[in-house]
C-alpha positions as CSV (number, residue, x, y, z in Angstrom):
1,M,1.8,8.4,79.6
2,A,3.2,8.8,76.1
3,P,1.5,10.2,73.2
4,G,0.3,7.9,71.1
5,P,1.1,7.6,67.2
6,V,0.9,10.8,65.2
7,P,-2.0,10.5,62.3
8,P,-0.3,11.4,58.8
9,P,-1.7,14.5,57.2
10,R,-4.9,14.1,56.1
11,S,-3.9,14.3,51.9
12,G,-6.7,15.8,49.3
13,I,-5.3,13.2,47.2
14,I,-6.7,10.9,48.7
15,D,-10.1,12.2,48.8
16,T,-9.9,13.1,45.2
17,G,-9.0,9.5,44.7
18,R,-12.3,8.8,46.8
19,Y,-14.7,11.4,44.8
20,L,-13.1,9.1,41.9
21,Q,-14.0,5.9,42.9
22,M,-17.4,7.3,43.9
23,F,-18.0,8.6,39.8
24,F,-16.8,5.6,38.2
25,L,-18.9,3.3,40.3
26,A,-22.1,6.0,39.4
27,A,-20.8,5.5,35.4
28,A,-20.9,2.1,35.6
29,I,-24.6,1.8,36.6
30,F,-25.7,4.9,34.4
31,M,-23.6,2.4,31.7
32,A,-25.8,-0.6,32.7
33,A,-29.5,1.0,33.7
34,F,-29.3,2.7,29.9
35,H,-27.0,1.3,26.9
36,A,-27.3,-2.3,28.8
37,R,-28.5,-3.6,25.3
38,S,-25.9,-1.9,23.0
39,D,-23.4,-3.9,21.0
40,V,-20.7,-1.5,22.4
41,F,-21.7,-2.5,26.2
42,I,-21.8,-6.0,24.9
43,T,-18.5,-6.0,24.1
44,F,-17.3,-3.8,26.6
45,S,-19.3,-6.5,29.6
46,I,-17.1,-9.8,27.9
47,I,-13.4,-7.7,27.6
48,F,-14.7,-6.4,31.3
49,S,-15.5,-9.7,33.1
50,A,-12.6,-12.1,31.1
51,I,-9.8,-10.0,32.9
52,V,-11.2,-9.6,36.4
53,L,-12.7,-13.2,36.7
54,E,-9.2,-15.1,35.3
55,A,-7.5,-12.3,37.4
56,F,-9.4,-12.7,40.8
57,P,-8.7,-15.9,42.1
58,F,-4.8,-15.2,42.1
59,M,-6.0,-11.5,43.7
60,L,-7.3,-14.1,46.4
61,L,-5.0,-16.9,46.6
62,G,-2.3,-13.8,47.2
63,T,-3.6,-11.5,49.3
64,L,-4.9,-15.0,51.7
65,L,-0.9,-15.9,51.5
66,G,0.5,-12.1,52.2
67,G,-2.0,-12.8,55.3
68,F,-0.6,-15.4,56.8
69,V,3.1,-14.9,55.8
70,E,2.0,-11.3,57.7
71,V,1.2,-13.1,60.6
72,F,3.2,-16.1,60.9
73,L,6.5,-15.1,59.6
74,S,8.8,-12.8,61.7
75,Q,10.7,-10.4,60.5
76,E,12.7,-10.6,62.8
77,K,14.6,-14.2,61.8
78,L,14.2,-13.4,58.1
79,L,16.7,-10.4,58.8
80,R,19.1,-12.4,60.6
81,I,19.9,-14.9,57.1
82,L,20.8,-11.7,55.2
83,P,24.3,-11.1,54.0
84,K,26.5,-8.8,55.6
85,E,28.3,-8.0,52.6
86,K,26.2,-4.9,51.3
87,K,26.4,-6.3,47.7
88,Q,25.3,-10.0,48.8
89,A,22.6,-8.4,50.4
90,V,21.1,-6.7,48.1
91,V,21.4,-10.0,45.7
92,V,19.6,-11.9,48.1
93,C,16.6,-9.0,48.6
94,A,15.7,-9.1,44.9
95,F,14.3,-12.2,45.5
96,L,13.2,-11.8,48.1
97,G,9.8,-12.1,47.2
98,I,10.3,-15.7,46.8
99,I,9.6,-16.8,50.3
100,F,8.2,-13.3,51.4
101,P,5.5,-13.4,48.9
102,V,3.9,-9.7,49.2
103,C,3.2,-7.5,46.3
104,E,3.2,-4.1,45.4
105,C,0.1,-3.2,47.4
106,A,1.1,-4.1,50.3
107,I,5.2,-3.8,50.3
108,V,6.0,-0.5,51.3
109,P,4.8,-0.8,55.0
110,V,7.2,-3.8,55.3
111,V,10.0,-2.0,53.7
112,R,9.6,0.2,56.4
113,K,9.6,-2.3,58.9
114,F,12.7,-4.3,57.8
115,I,14.3,-0.8,57.0
116,Q,13.4,0.4,61.1
117,K,15.3,-3.3,61.7
118,G,18.2,-2.2,60.0
119,M,18.6,-3.4,56.6
120,P,20.6,-1.6,54.4
121,L,19.0,1.1,52.2
122,G,19.9,-1.0,48.7
123,S,18.6,-4.1,49.7
124,A,15.4,-2.5,51.1
125,V,14.7,-0.8,47.7
126,A,16.2,-4.2,46.4
127,F,13.2,-6.4,47.9
128,L,10.5,-3.2,47.4
129,L,11.4,-4.0,43.3
130,G,12.0,-7.1,42.8
131,G,9.8,-8.7,45.6
132,P,6.3,-7.9,43.8
133,I,7.7,-9.7,40.6
134,V,9.4,-12.6,41.7
135,N,5.9,-13.4,44.0
136,P,5.3,-17.1,43.2
137,L,2.1,-15.8,42.6
138,V,2.4,-13.4,40.1
139,F,4.4,-15.9,38.3
140,S,1.6,-17.8,38.5
141,S,-0.4,-15.8,37.1
142,T,1.7,-14.2,34.4
143,L,1.6,-18.1,33.4
144,V,-1.8,-18.3,32.8
145,A,-2.7,-14.8,31.0
146,Y,0.1,-16.1,28.6
147,S,-1.3,-19.3,28.0
148,F,1.3,-21.5,29.7
149,A,3.7,-19.3,27.6
150,W,6.5,-20.2,30.1
151,D,9.9,-17.3,27.9
152,V,6.8,-15.1,28.5
153,A,7.5,-15.7,32.8
154,F,10.9,-16.3,33.0
155,L,11.5,-13.0,31.4
156,R,9.6,-10.9,33.5
157,V,10.9,-12.7,36.4
158,F,14.5,-12.2,34.8
159,I,14.4,-8.2,33.8
160,G,12.5,-7.4,36.8
161,V,14.9,-8.8,39.4
162,V,18.0,-7.2,37.0
163,I,16.4,-3.5,37.5
164,A,15.8,-4.5,41.1
165,M,19.2,-5.6,41.3
166,S,21.0,-3.0,39.6
167,I,18.8,0.5,41.2
168,G,19.4,-1.5,44.8
169,L,23.3,-1.3,44.0
170,L,23.3,2.8,42.7
171,T,20.7,3.6,45.8
172,D,23.8,2.3,47.7
173,A,26.6,3.8,45.5
174,C,24.7,7.2,45.9
175,L,22.3,8.0,48.8
176,S,22.6,7.8,52.2
177,K,20.0,6.7,54.8
178,K,19.8,10.3,55.5
179,Q,19.3,11.2,52.1
180,A,16.9,9.2,51.0
181,L,14.5,8.5,54.3
182,L,12.3,10.4,56.1
183,P,12.4,10.5,60.0
184,F,10.6,7.6,61.5
185,S,8.0,9.0,64.2
186,G,6.6,7.0,67.0
187,H,5.4,4.4,65.0
188,T,7.8,1.4,65.8
189,D,5.0,-1.3,64.3
190,G,5.9,-0.6,61.0
191,G,1.9,-0.2,60.0
192,C,1.1,1.0,56.8
193,S,1.4,5.0,56.5
194,H,-1.6,6.3,54.7
195,V,-5.0,7.3,55.0
196,G,-7.3,4.1,54.7
197,C,-5.4,0.9,55.9
198,T,-5.9,-1.3,58.8
199,H,-2.5,-3.2,58.5
200,T,-1.0,-3.4,61.7
201,H,2.5,-5.0,61.2
202,G,3.7,-5.7,64.9
203,I,2.1,-9.1,65.1
204,D,1.9,-10.4,69.0
205,Q,3.3,-14.1,68.1
206,N,2.6,-15.3,71.4
207,R,-1.5,-14.7,70.7
208,P,-3.5,-18.2,70.4
209,F,-3.1,-20.0,66.9
210,G,-6.8,-19.6,66.7
211,K,-6.5,-15.6,66.9
212,K,-3.3,-15.8,65.1
213,I,-5.8,-17.2,62.0
214,M,-8.4,-15.1,62.2
215,A,-6.1,-12.1,62.4
216,A,-4.4,-13.8,59.3
217,L,-7.8,-13.7,57.7
218,S,-8.6,-10.2,58.5
219,H,-5.3,-9.1,57.1
220,G,-6.0,-10.7,53.7
221,A,-9.8,-9.5,53.7
222,V,-8.5,-6.4,53.8
223,D,-5.8,-6.0,51.1
224,F,-8.7,-7.9,49.4
225,Y,-10.7,-5.3,49.6
226,D,-7.8,-2.6,49.0
227,I,-6.1,-4.4,45.8
228,G,-9.8,-5.3,44.0
229,R,-11.2,-1.9,43.7
230,F,-7.8,-1.2,41.7
231,L,-8.1,-4.4,39.4
232,I,-11.4,-3.5,38.5
233,I,-10.6,0.3,37.8
234,G,-8.3,-0.4,35.5
235,A,-9.9,-3.8,34.3
236,F,-12.9,-1.2,33.6
237,I,-10.9,1.5,31.9
238,A,-9.0,-1.7,29.5
239,A,-12.0,-3.1,28.6
240,A,-12.9,1.0,27.6
241,L,-9.8,1.4,25.3
242,Q,-10.1,-1.8,23.9
243,T,-14.1,-1.2,23.1
244,L,-14.0,2.8,21.9
245,V,-10.7,3.3,20.6
246,P,-10.3,2.4,16.9
247,R,-8.0,-1.1,16.5
248,Q,-6.2,0.8,13.8
249,A,-5.2,3.5,16.9
250,F,-3.4,0.3,18.7
251,M,-2.0,-0.7,15.0
252,A,-0.7,2.7,14.6
253,I,0.8,2.7,17.9
254,A,2.1,-1.3,18.0
255,Q,3.6,-0.6,14.6
256,G,6.3,1.8,16.3
257,P,7.6,0.0,19.3
258,F,9.1,2.9,21.4
259,L,5.7,5.1,20.8
260,A,4.6,1.4,22.2
261,I,6.7,0.7,24.8
262,T,6.1,4.7,26.1
263,A,2.3,4.6,26.1
264,M,2.0,1.2,27.9
265,M,5.0,2.3,31.1
266,V,2.4,5.8,30.7
267,L,-1.0,3.0,31.3
268,A,1.0,1.0,34.3
269,V,1.6,4.3,35.9
270,V,-2.1,5.7,35.6
271,L,-3.9,2.1,36.1
272,N,-2.2,1.6,39.8
273,L,-2.4,-2.4,39.1
274,C,-1.9,-5.3,41.6
275,S,1.5,-7.5,40.3
276,E,-1.1,-10.9,40.6
277,A,-3.5,-9.3,37.3
278,D,-1.3,-7.1,35.8
279,A,-0.3,-9.7,33.4
280,F,-4.3,-10.3,32.9
281,V,-4.2,-6.8,31.4
282,A,-1.2,-6.8,29.4
283,A,-2.3,-9.9,28.1
284,S,-5.7,-8.1,26.6
285,F,-3.9,-6.3,24.5
286,Q,-2.0,-8.3,22.5
287,P,-5.0,-9.0,19.9
288,M,-4.7,-5.2,19.2
289,G,-1.2,-6.1,17.3
290,M,1.2,-4.6,20.8
291,P,4.1,-5.6,20.8
292,L,5.4,-7.8,24.0
293,S,8.4,-5.4,24.9
294,A,5.4,-3.0,25.3
295,Q,3.2,-5.4,27.3
296,M,6.7,-6.4,29.7
297,A,6.8,-3.1,29.8
298,F,4.0,-2.6,31.0
299,M,4.0,-5.5,33.7
300,V,7.9,-4.7,34.9
301,L,7.0,-1.6,35.0
302,G,3.6,-1.4,37.2
303,P,4.9,-3.5,40.5
304,M,7.7,-1.0,40.7
305,L,6.0,2.5,39.9
306,D,2.5,4.1,40.0
307,I,0.3,6.4,41.5
308,K,-0.8,4.9,44.6
309,L,3.2,3.6,45.3
310,I,4.5,7.0,44.8
311,L,2.0,8.4,47.4
312,M,3.4,5.3,49.6
313,Y,6.9,6.4,49.1
314,L,5.8,10.2,50.5
315,A,5.5,8.2,54.1
316,V,9.1,6.9,53.8
317,F,11.2,8.1,51.5
318,T,12.7,12.2,50.7
319,R,11.4,13.7,47.9
320,R,15.0,13.2,46.7
321,M,14.8,9.4,47.0
322,I,11.5,9.5,44.9
323,F,12.9,11.3,42.5
324,F,15.8,9.5,42.5
325,L,13.7,6.0,42.3
326,A,11.5,7.2,39.5
327,F,13.8,8.3,37.3
328,Q,15.6,5.2,36.9
329,V,13.0,2.5,37.3
330,C,11.6,4.6,34.1
331,L,14.7,4.4,32.7
332,S,16.0,1.1,33.2
333,V,12.6,-0.2,31.7
334,F,12.6,2.0,28.8
335,L,16.3,0.5,27.8
336,A,15.5,-3.0,28.7
337,M,12.4,-3.1,26.9
338,V,14.6,-1.2,23.9
339,F,17.2,-3.6,24.1
340,L,14.4,-6.3,24.1
341,E,12.9,-5.1,20.8
342,M,16.2,-5.1,19.4
343,A,16.9,-8.3,20.0
344,Q,13.5,-10.1,19.0
345,W,14.8,-7.8,15.7
346,L,18.4,-9.6,15.4
């Protein structure tokens, strides 16, 4: 009898994350119990509720759609339509999120599965970085968050795709699969390897239709739980910053566009938001005077690089590849936003 898949080693970081979630819940209950009538808490509650209630419908639709795509769309058939030429494949994969709409919270196991099935490394990186931004639901949520400002939504997609294609091509030129990828273990189902994930990406296409529907809903429910807690924590932090930090401090940061861009990039990495919800958090900084370039930096960097993604990358990529990816993504986003800021000045 063949041995089963070896479970990944338990990470102390995962336990720390769980303790932080418990601390967050206790802090929220304490605030609601003892400061419910204060002006500060009322202001905080309004901002927090607005961010969460606006973002939740898109998260629900996104996770449900991701579940149905996972169950009903054959990854083998999808890979057959990719161009054989590497550069063309990178360009196509940067837009693959349009027909394979998964957010960054679920894309790492999918990319792992694609790589196992022979997708070139650069193409996989282009899909990994660009997929969560060209996702139609992410585009729609950006539109709603910015009061149907089409230029903002299209600009986010354009910048994200250009960066994804550039880093994909650069990855093919600089690194081989052996240098970039960890040796795959006995997992052949492409399942998510981080602790707590219950995805099973090897779907039996011969199962009855009713069971497929239930499997899709089950995938969606798990994704919604996994993503929703990050949104709530992110909205909590964003609301707390806007409530407790004096407006003058935001204005001081906003007056220096390069400092504002850097600050919002750091916030994007720390908050761990889902790409279907981050536009609402970014837009909430608009009344504070934060420049569009800084808001755009938050929305472009977040789906490409944050704490939870780095932890998930550890199950697929070597440390060399992760450092390469993190450096290139941060540098590309910063330079793109500096160019955007200069274009606005001109």
